[in-house]
All heavy atoms as an XYZ file, in Angstrom:
719
protein
N      32.305     81.465     66.407
C      31.982     81.595     67.805
C      31.633     83.055     68.063
O      32.277     83.961     67.569
C      33.184     81.152     68.645
C      32.863     81.112     70.109
S      34.236     80.654     71.154
C      34.433     78.956     70.851
N      30.630     83.270     68.849
C      30.186     84.638     69.071
C      31.097     85.353     70.055
O      31.822     84.738     70.844
C      28.746     84.640     69.589
O      28.734     84.217     70.919
N      31.025     86.663     70.001
C      31.866     87.482     70.863
C      31.529     87.270     72.329
O      32.421     87.180     73.178
C      31.678     88.959     70.462
C      32.423     89.898     71.356
C      33.796     90.004     71.289
C      31.743     90.664     72.289
C      34.485     90.864     72.105
C      32.437     91.524     73.118
C      33.802     91.630     73.021
N      30.257     87.188     72.664
C      29.852     87.012     74.066
C      30.290     85.653     74.604
O      30.701     85.536     75.769
C      28.335     87.175     74.202
C      27.804     88.584     73.956
C      26.285     88.602     74.037
C      28.385     89.559     74.950
N      30.198     84.660     73.784
C      30.598     83.319     74.209
C      32.106     83.279     74.501
O      32.559     82.735     75.498
C      30.239     82.323     73.120
C      30.370     80.923     73.556
C      29.803     80.028     72.491
N      29.668     78.699     73.013
C      29.331     77.662     72.296
N      29.076     77.806     71.021
N      29.234     76.497     72.835
N      32.894     83.899     73.618
C      34.343     83.942     73.803
C      34.693     84.756     75.057
O      35.557     84.380     75.842
C      35.016     84.554     72.584
C      36.532     84.586     72.725
C      37.160     85.012     71.472
N      36.937     83.933     70.503
C      37.687     83.706     69.450
N      38.697     84.494     69.200
N      37.433     82.722     68.627
N      34.031     85.883     75.270
C      34.281     86.724     76.435
C      33.952     85.960     77.715
O      34.661     86.075     78.725
C      33.479     88.010     76.349
N      32.889     85.158     77.688
C      32.512     84.361     78.859
C      33.577     83.319     79.177
O      33.933     83.104     80.345
N      34.098     82.668     78.151
C      35.141     81.662     78.370
C      36.423     82.299     78.924
O      37.073     81.740     79.792
C      35.436     80.924     77.078
C      34.359     79.963     76.706
C      34.733     79.181     75.499
N      33.693     78.206     75.204
C      33.712     77.399     74.186
N      34.722     77.411     73.336
N      32.726     76.556     73.994
N      36.788     83.448     78.417
C      37.980     84.138     78.896
C      37.797     84.527     80.361
O      38.714     84.397     81.174
C      38.290     85.375     78.019
C      39.350     86.257     78.660
C      38.718     84.933     76.642
N      36.626     84.984     80.724
C      36.367     85.382     82.104
C      36.466     84.179     83.031
O      37.047     84.266     84.126
C      34.994     86.034     82.220
N      35.911     83.050     82.624
C      35.970     81.837     83.443
C      37.420     81.362     83.571
O      37.887     81.019     84.654
C      35.066     80.732     82.851
C      35.311     79.404     83.545
C      33.609     81.124     82.976
N      38.159     81.361     82.469
C      39.553     80.920     82.497
C      40.381     81.837     83.396
O      41.231     81.385     84.163
C      40.118     80.892     81.091
N      40.146     83.121     83.329
C      40.870     84.073     84.152
C      40.562     83.859     85.627
O      41.449     83.929     86.488
C      40.500     85.499     83.732
O      41.169     86.426     84.541
N      39.337     83.581     85.944
C      38.943     83.327     87.327
C      39.611     82.067     87.862
O      40.122     82.046     88.985
C      37.415     83.198     87.406
O      37.037     82.828     88.710
N      39.600     81.014     87.049
C      40.232     79.752     87.466
C      41.729     79.968     87.674
O      42.304     79.514     88.653
C      39.961     78.656     86.420
C      38.475     78.274     86.442
C      40.837     77.430     86.683
C      38.072     77.350     85.320
N      42.343     80.697     86.739
C      43.776     80.954     86.846
C      44.096     81.721     88.135
O      45.055     81.403     88.846
C      44.247     81.741     85.622
C      45.693     82.077     85.630
N      46.670     81.130     85.469
C      46.334     83.267     85.806
C      47.862     81.716     85.542
N      47.672     83.022     85.739
N      43.316     82.716     88.468
C      43.517     83.493     89.698
C      43.371     82.627     90.935
O      44.128     82.756     91.901
N      42.376     81.732     90.929
C      42.163     80.845     92.079
C      43.345     79.895     92.265
O      43.776     79.636     93.393
C      40.868     80.043     91.904
C      39.629     80.900     92.067
O      39.687     81.964     92.682
N      38.517     80.450     91.510
N      43.862     79.363     91.163
C      44.999     78.448     91.245
C      46.214     79.180     91.806
O      46.917     78.677     92.694
C      45.304     77.837     89.857
C      46.630     77.106     89.865
C      44.186     76.906     89.429
N      46.466     80.380     91.310
C      47.601     81.148     91.821
C      47.469     81.430     93.312
O      48.429     81.330     94.064
C      47.730     82.473     91.062
C      48.353     82.342     89.711
C      48.577     83.707     89.090
O      47.845     84.654     89.346
N      49.603     83.787     88.257
N      46.273     81.813     93.754
C      46.045     82.119     95.165
C      46.268     80.880     96.034
O      46.917     80.937     97.072
C      44.632     82.674     95.342
C      44.359     83.218     96.707
C      43.007     83.938     96.837
N      41.925     83.433     95.991
C      41.571     83.991     94.821
N      42.212     85.033     94.341
N      40.571     83.487     94.125
N      45.779     79.713     95.603
C      45.990     78.473     96.378
C      47.460     78.112     96.459
O      47.961     77.703     97.515
C      45.196     77.324     95.745
C      43.733     77.331     96.101
C      43.078     76.000     95.754
N      43.325     75.604     94.373
C      42.444     75.728     93.373
N      41.271     76.250     93.604
N      42.760     75.332     92.163
N      48.186     78.235     95.342
C      49.612     77.922     95.357
C      50.372     78.873     96.282
O      51.232     78.452     97.055
C      50.191     78.009     93.942
C      49.804     76.860     93.063
C      50.350     77.022     91.653
O      50.704     78.129     91.237
N      50.421     75.919     90.926
N      50.044     80.157     96.217
C      50.726     81.138     97.054
C      50.481     80.827     98.537
O      51.397     80.876     99.353
C      50.234     82.539     96.701
C      51.029     83.638     97.301
C      50.628     85.028     96.807
N      49.200     85.197     96.563
C      48.673     85.439     95.355
N      49.448     85.523     94.302
N      47.377     85.601     95.229
N      49.258     80.466     98.899
C      48.940     80.127    100.291
C      49.655     78.848    100.726
O      50.163     78.756    101.848
C      47.426     79.973    100.480
C      46.697     81.296    100.365
O      47.295     82.359    100.524
N      45.414     81.245    100.064
N      49.692     77.852     99.848
C      50.355     76.592    100.197
C      51.855     76.811    100.385
O      52.459     76.309    101.328
C      50.110     75.541     99.113
C      50.711     74.190     99.478
C      50.443     73.151     98.446
N      51.079     73.559     97.190
C      50.780     73.071     95.994
N      49.856     72.141     95.876
N      51.394     73.482     94.920
N      52.471     77.578     99.498
C      53.914     77.824     99.613
C      54.228     78.638    100.863
O      55.245     78.423    101.515
C      54.442     78.518     98.377
C      54.412     77.647     97.157
C      54.433     76.281     97.113
C      54.343     78.085     95.811
N      54.389     75.835     95.809
C      54.339     76.935     94.978
C      54.278     79.326     95.209
C      54.282     77.004     93.613
C      54.225     79.391     93.832
C      54.219     78.234     93.036
N      53.377     79.580    101.210
C      53.590     80.366    102.427
C      53.505     79.468    103.652
O      54.298     79.597    104.591
C      52.570     81.497    102.515
N      52.547     78.522    103.651
C      52.415     77.596    104.782
C      53.640     76.691    104.878
O      54.127     76.402    105.983
C      51.147     76.761    104.635
N      54.166     76.228    103.732
C      55.372     75.395    103.743
C      56.577     76.177    104.262
O      57.380     75.646    105.030
C      55.656     74.860    102.340
C      54.687     73.797    101.882
C      54.906     73.382    100.431
O      55.844     73.921     99.793
O      54.153     72.533     99.935
N      56.680     77.447    103.871
C      57.783     78.274    104.360
C      57.693     78.472    105.882
O      58.702     78.432    106.580
C      57.799     79.635    103.658
C      58.254     79.536    102.214
O      58.851     78.495    101.836
O      58.003     80.499    101.456
N      56.478     78.677    106.369
C      56.303     78.845    107.812
C      56.635     77.563    108.558
O      57.245     77.597    109.628
C      54.873     79.269    108.126
C      54.563     80.694    107.731
C      53.106     81.047    107.948
O      52.291     80.192    108.299
N      52.772     82.312    107.730
N      56.282     76.421    107.989
C      56.588     75.143    108.631
C      58.096     74.909    108.673
O      58.633     74.438    109.682
C      55.891     74.003    107.894
N      58.776     75.241    107.574
C      60.236     75.092    107.566
C      60.893     76.018    108.585
O      61.848     75.642    109.249
C      60.783     75.397    106.168
C      60.878     74.170    105.323
C      61.687     74.439    104.060
N      60.840     74.068    102.937
C      60.354     74.868    102.010
N      60.670     76.130    102.008
N      59.586     74.415    101.057
N      60.386     77.234    108.687
C      60.956     78.183    109.640
C      60.729     77.711    111.076
O      61.584     77.893    111.946
C      60.351     79.565    109.434
N      59.582     77.084    111.327
C      59.298     76.577    112.677
C      60.178     75.385    113.011
O      60.569     75.193    114.168
C      57.829     76.193    112.791
N      60.514     74.571    111.995
C      61.346     73.401    112.239
C      62.809     73.768    112.413
O      63.562     73.053    113.058
C      61.229     72.412    111.080
C      59.906     71.711    111.022
C      59.798     70.816    109.801
O      60.653     70.847    108.924
N      58.743     70.023    109.739
N      63.221     74.879    111.828
C      64.629     75.271    111.901
C      64.960     75.657    113.340
O      64.359     76.541    113.917
C      64.907     76.436    110.969
N      65.890     74.949    113.914
C      66.324     75.221    115.273
C      67.475     76.221    115.215
O      68.390     76.067    114.421
C      66.806     73.932    115.941
C      65.727     72.879    116.090
C      64.735     73.235    117.175
O      65.062     73.939    118.108
N      63.509     72.767    117.019
N      67.452     77.213    116.077
C      68.604     78.114    116.096
C      69.834     77.372    116.610
O      69.742     76.492    117.460
C      68.189     79.226    117.053
C      67.096     78.638    117.879
C      66.431     77.581    117.021
N      70.967     77.712    116.063
C      72.217     77.064    116.442
C      72.613     77.571    117.824
O      72.690     78.779    118.050
C      73.321     77.385    115.416
C      74.646     76.778    115.831
C      72.897     76.906    114.048
N      72.833     76.642    118.769
C      73.216     77.104    120.107
C      74.599     77.746    120.057
O      75.460     77.319    119.302
C      73.231     75.821    120.937
C      73.414     74.725    119.961
C      72.777     75.201    118.685
N      74.801     78.781    120.860
C      76.110     79.431    120.837
C      77.186     78.509    121.398
O      76.930     77.684    122.278
C      75.918     80.663    121.723
C      74.756     80.321    122.599
C      73.887     79.392    121.804
N      78.375     78.660    120.895
C      79.507     77.860    121.359
C      79.963     78.439    122.689
O      80.168     79.649    122.805
C      80.650     77.893    120.327
C      80.162     77.279    119.020
C      81.878     77.173    120.846
C      81.150     77.400    117.894
N      80.103     77.599    123.708
C      80.515     78.138    125.003
C      81.929     78.701    124.917
O      82.753     78.236    124.136
C      80.452     76.931    125.936
C      80.561     75.759    125.041
C      79.938     76.162    123.733
N      82.153     79.716    125.744
C      83.483     80.312    125.770
C      84.463     79.321    126.367
O      84.263     78.783    127.453
C      83.482     81.593    126.603
C      82.695     82.700    125.928
O      82.573     82.645    124.690
O      82.213     83.593    126.634
N      85.512     79.061    125.628
C      86.548     78.147    126.076
C      87.699     78.953    126.644
O      87.972     80.062    126.199
C      87.031     77.277    124.914
C      85.968     76.393    124.256
C      86.562     75.700    123.044
C      85.451     75.374    125.243
N      88.390     78.403    127.623
C      89.540     79.138    128.155
C      90.622     79.231    127.084
O      90.752     78.349    126.237
C      90.005     78.281    129.337
C      89.482     76.925    129.054
C      88.208     77.121    128.291
N      91.397     80.307    127.105
C      92.438     80.441    126.090
C      93.508     79.375    126.266
O      93.763     78.901    127.371
C      93.009     81.843    126.335
C      92.642     82.162    127.743
C      91.368     81.421    128.035
N      94.092     79.003    125.159
C      95.148     77.996    125.199
C      96.397     78.599    125.815
O      96.701     79.777    125.610
C      95.463     77.518    123.785
C      94.345     76.760    123.080
C      94.744     76.469    121.643
C      94.035     75.477    123.807
N      97.133     77.810    126.566
C      98.360     78.343    127.139
C      99.374     78.604    126.027
O      99.419     77.881    125.037
C      98.845     77.225    128.068
C      98.211     75.997    127.550
C      96.900     76.423    126.945
N     100.168     79.651    126.191
C     101.149     79.938    125.144
C     102.184     78.827    125.072
O     102.645     78.318    126.084
C     101.786     81.258    125.579
C     101.514     81.352    127.038
C     100.236     80.593    127.292
N     102.483     78.451    123.853
C     103.464     77.394    123.667
C     104.769     78.020    123.209
O     104.779     78.921    122.375
C     102.986     76.385    122.629
C     101.737     75.646    123.063
C     101.293     74.675    121.994
O     101.850     74.619    120.916
N     100.269     73.906    122.315
N     105.825     77.524    123.767
C     107.134     78.041    123.397
C     107.473     77.579    121.984
O     107.149     76.467    121.581
C     108.189     77.537    124.374
N     108.079     78.453    121.225
C     108.478     78.100    119.872
C     109.565     77.038    119.958
O     110.423     77.069    120.841
C     109.019     79.320    119.143
N     109.507     76.066    119.097
C     110.536     75.023    119.157
C     111.908     75.634    118.881
O     112.092     76.368    117.915
C     110.128     74.033    118.075
C     109.223     74.790    117.177
C     108.582     75.868    118.006
N     112.806     75.339    119.756
C     114.149     75.884    119.585
C     114.922     74.988    118.629
O     114.944     73.772    118.749
C     114.890     75.953    120.933
O     114.913     74.650    121.510
C     114.188     76.909    121.876
N     115.522     75.629    117.658
C     116.306     74.883    116.687
C     117.650     74.537    117.321
O     118.265     75.345    118.004
C     116.512     75.705    115.429
N     118.073     73.357    117.107
C     119.356     72.960    117.672
C     120.479     73.657    116.919
O     120.302     74.173    115.819
C     119.514     71.440    117.586
O     119.624     71.062    116.238
N     121.638     73.676    117.545
C     122.787     74.349    116.932
C     123.179     73.671    115.629
O     123.591     74.341    114.683
C     123.959     74.342    117.912
C     125.142     75.155    117.442
S     124.745     76.863    117.011
C     124.645     77.609    118.603
N     122.999     72.354    115.542
C     123.348     71.644    114.305
C     122.490     72.112    113.130
O     122.995     72.304    112.021
C     123.196     70.133    114.493
C     124.212     69.557    115.466
O     125.281     70.196    115.641
O     123.934     68.493    116.034
N     121.185     72.283    113.384
C     120.321     72.703    112.278
C     120.640     74.145    111.873
O     120.579     74.489    110.696
C     118.850     72.555    112.652
O     118.480     73.493    113.632
N     120.999     74.990    112.867
C     121.369     76.366    112.532
C     122.642     76.391    111.679
O     122.732     77.137    110.705
C     121.577     77.190    113.802
C     120.295     77.549    114.499
C     120.571     78.434    115.695
C     119.291     78.773    116.420
N     119.515     79.669    117.561
N     123.619     75.572    112.061
C     124.855     75.511    111.284
C     124.599     75.012    109.863
O     125.185     75.506    108.902
C     125.883     74.622    111.979
C     126.509     75.209    113.256
C     127.408     74.166    113.917
C     127.293     76.454    112.934
N     123.707     74.039    109.748
C     123.365     73.494    108.425
C     122.700     74.569    107.557
O     123.024     74.723    106.376
C     122.440     72.290    108.598
C     122.106     71.586    107.314
C     121.206     70.373    107.567
O     121.433     69.654    108.544
O     120.286     70.186    106.759
N     121.784     75.342    108.160
C     121.113     76.409    107.419
C     122.108     77.489    107.003
O     122.045     78.008    105.886
C     119.999     77.021    108.265
C     118.799     76.117    108.441
C     117.743     76.735    109.352
O     117.997     77.728    110.024
N     116.576     76.120    109.378
N     123.019     77.836    107.919
C     124.019     78.849    107.585
C     124.942     78.370    106.468
O     125.349     79.161    105.607
C     124.821     79.234    108.824
C     124.070     80.097    109.856
C     124.897     80.245    111.127
C     123.725     81.446    109.278
N     125.279     77.081    106.477
C     126.123     76.526    105.418
C     125.434     76.631    104.064
O     126.032     77.059    103.069
C     126.469     75.058    105.735
O     127.068     74.991    107.026
C     127.388     74.474    104.699
N     124.160     76.251    104.017
C     123.398     76.344    102.768
C     123.281     77.796    102.316
O     123.370     78.102    101.125
C     122.005     75.739    102.948
C     122.015     74.240    103.073
C     120.610     73.711    103.237
C     120.618     72.206    103.438
N     119.273     71.680    103.657
N     123.091     78.694    103.301
C     122.981     80.108    102.980
C     124.292     80.626    102.373
O     124.281     81.382    101.397
C     122.622     80.885    104.252
C     122.115     82.302    104.101
C     120.800     82.319    103.337
C     121.921     82.940    105.460
N     125.422     80.203    102.952
C     126.729     80.595    102.412
C     126.935     80.065    101.009
O     127.501     80.751    100.141
N     126.493     78.838    100.751
C     126.619     78.268     99.408
C     125.794     79.060     98.397
O     126.235     79.293     97.265
C     126.181     76.803     99.419
C     127.131     75.882    100.168
C     126.570     74.478    100.323
O     125.428     74.204     99.858
O     127.269     73.644    100.928
N     124.592     79.494     98.806
C     123.749     80.285     97.906
C     124.394     81.639     97.609
O     124.331     82.137     96.484
C     122.355     80.487     98.518
C     121.442     79.260     98.553
C     120.168     79.559     99.326
C     121.109     78.806     97.145
N     125.046     82.227     98.624
C     125.718     83.515     98.413
C     126.905     83.342     97.476
O     127.120     84.148     96.568
C     126.178     84.096     99.748
C     126.833     85.447     99.596
C     127.296     85.979    100.927
C     128.036     87.275    100.691
N     129.391     87.223    101.139
N     127.688     82.280     97.681
C     128.850     82.035     96.821
C     128.436     81.731     95.387
O     129.174     82.038     94.444
C     129.702     80.899     97.372
C     130.401     81.286     98.665
O     130.604     82.467     98.950
N     130.753     80.290     99.462
N     127.262     81.116     95.222
C     126.789     80.787     93.874
C     126.215     82.018     93.176
O     125.914     81.974     91.984
C     125.732     79.694     93.943
N     126.037     83.125     93.913
C     125.513     84.347     93.313
C     124.002     84.443     93.337
O     123.433     85.331     92.708
N     123.353     83.534     94.043
C     121.891     83.560     94.116
C     121.433     84.664     95.059
O     120.431     85.332     94.809
C     121.346     82.183     94.575
C     119.847     82.210     94.743
C     121.758     81.113     93.583
N     122.185     84.875     96.157
C     121.832     85.896     97.142
C     122.821     87.057     97.080
O     124.013     86.859     96.863
C     121.869     85.303     98.563
C     120.843     84.237     98.911
C     121.100     83.704    100.304
C     119.437     84.790     98.823
N     122.296     88.262     97.318
C     123.176     89.435     97.431
C     123.695     89.495     98.859
O     123.227     88.766     99.742
C     122.404     90.726     97.104
O     121.371     90.904     98.073
C     121.821     90.691     95.701
N     124.659     90.389     99.104
C     125.216     90.530    100.450
C     124.141     90.960    101.442
O     124.086     90.458    102.568
C     126.363     91.554    100.445
C     127.593     91.030     99.724
O     127.750     89.790     99.659
O     128.395     91.856     99.236
N     123.267     91.875    101.031
C     122.205     92.354    101.927
C     121.230     91.227    102.248
O     120.831     91.052    103.419
C     121.473     93.528    101.276
N     120.825     90.450    101.252
C     119.911     89.324    101.493
C     120.564     88.291    102.398
O     119.912     87.723    103.277
C     119.500     88.674    100.160
C     118.640     89.551     99.279
C     118.430     88.967     97.898
O     119.300     88.202     97.422
O     117.388     89.277     97.286
N     121.858     88.063    102.198
C     122.580     87.102    103.020
C     122.573     87.538    104.484
O     122.310     86.744    105.374
C     124.021     86.945    102.513
C     124.873     86.082    103.386
C     124.750     84.719    103.358
C     125.807     86.643    104.265
C     125.535     83.905    104.167
C     126.584     85.855    105.078
C     126.456     84.489    105.037
N     122.834     88.815    104.730
C     122.875     89.332    106.101
C     121.517     89.251    106.764
O     121.391     88.915    107.944
C     123.407     90.772    106.119
C     124.862     90.899    105.735
C     125.783     90.162    106.687
O     125.509     90.108    107.894
O     126.774     89.604    106.192
N     120.450     89.550    106.016
C     119.087     89.484    106.560
C     118.736     88.052    106.956
O     118.242     87.794    108.051
C     118.068     90.036    105.552
C     118.272     91.547    105.367
C     116.638     89.752    105.986
C     117.462     92.146    104.226
N     119.017     87.097    106.080
C     118.694     85.705    106.359
C     119.551     85.157    107.487
O     119.082     84.372    108.318
C     118.863     84.847    105.094
C     117.857     85.166    104.008
C     116.437     84.950    104.460
O     116.128     84.028    105.213
N     115.536     85.836    104.023
N     120.798     85.578    107.544
C     121.698     85.125    108.611
C     121.191     85.623    109.960
O     121.155     84.860    110.944
C     123.123     85.632    108.367
C     124.131     85.152    109.412
C     125.541     85.553    109.080
C     125.738     86.991    109.502
N     127.114     87.445    109.433
N     120.744     86.887    110.026
C     120.215     87.432    111.268
C     118.937     86.704    111.679
O     118.701     86.442    112.867
C     119.938     88.924    111.098
N     118.111     86.322    110.695
C     116.872     85.598    111.002
C     117.176     84.221    111.576
O     116.544     83.775    112.524
C     116.025     85.453    109.737
C     114.652     84.804    109.979
C     113.885     84.600    108.691
N     114.557     83.722    107.755
C     114.545     82.389    107.814
N     113.901     81.774    108.775
N     115.167     81.660    106.914
N     118.172     83.542    111.025
C     118.508     82.191    111.487
C     119.101     82.256    112.904
O     118.772     81.444    113.763
C     119.503     81.508    110.523
C     118.801     81.199    109.206
C     120.078     80.246    111.137
C     119.736     80.722    108.097
N     119.938     83.236    113.151
C     120.584     83.331    114.448
C     119.688     83.900    115.533
O     119.985     83.732    116.725
C     121.856     84.187    114.328
C     122.963     83.572    113.461
C     124.114     84.530    113.321
C     123.416     82.242    114.046
N     118.611     84.533    115.155
C     117.697     85.134    116.146
C     116.902     84.077    116.880
O     116.734     82.982    116.499
C     116.755     86.102    115.466
């Protein structure tokens, strides 16, 4: 095959390749624009009034006594130190 013939084929192939790339780029840009136009912005959530403060459930005296009993058992078993026992006892009674 002659040099000129090969050069002509390469030039034609390069031109076709460039045209295909340009068409694809334009088509993809149009699809992106269509998707962007279809995308609806999310409406803002209306401001809701704040919830009223709820009182913490008060533990009954029986449950406090039960917790203190378990805490004393843990201290006697050596699981808790005196300082840890006092901290937990103050938390339960508070």
